N, C-alpha and C positions, 0 to 999 in steps of 0.2 A: 469576601472570599479569603480564606486563609492561604498562606504560602504552601502548606503541605498539599492541599487539594490542587493548587495550580501545578506544582511539580509532578504530582501523581498523574494528572491529566496530560501533561506534556510528555511524560514517559510512556503512557499508553498510546499517545498519538505517534510517537517515534517508533514504538514497537510495531504498531499496525502499518506504518509506513515501510518499515523494513521487511515486514512480511509480504506487503504488496509488491515491493521492489523484487523480492525473490520469486514470486509468483509470475510476474510479468516477464522476468528474465527466462523462466522455464517455457514461456509461451512465445519466445523470440520477439519480444516487444521491448521498448525502452524502460530502463529502471526508473527513470525520473517520473514517467506516467504512473507506474505502480506506487511509488512512494507518495506522490501527490494524492492519489485516489485514496490510499490507505490512511494518510495523515488527516486529510480534511473530511473525508466521509466515513472513516472508521469501518465498522463491520459491513455496512452497505457497500462501501468502496471495494472491500475484499470480495464480496458477492459479485460485484460487477466484473472484477478481474477473473474470477473463476468462470464466469459465463462467456468471457471473450473467446473467440475462435483463435486457434493457434495460427500464427503467421508463418509462412514458409520461409526458411532461411535463405539468405542471399548466396548465390554461388560464387 
């Protein structure tokens, strides 16, 4: 495996993790959950986040 492929894959994982973090924050869930789902599961993780039900905000 070349170094450029590794860095490209890592950049895609971080980008999907950031996107997942943003989406879970919009659904009133933890950002860590969104980052982990996006980073480790990629597009499938993003689809899981999209299908999550919105959590009611704490009063």
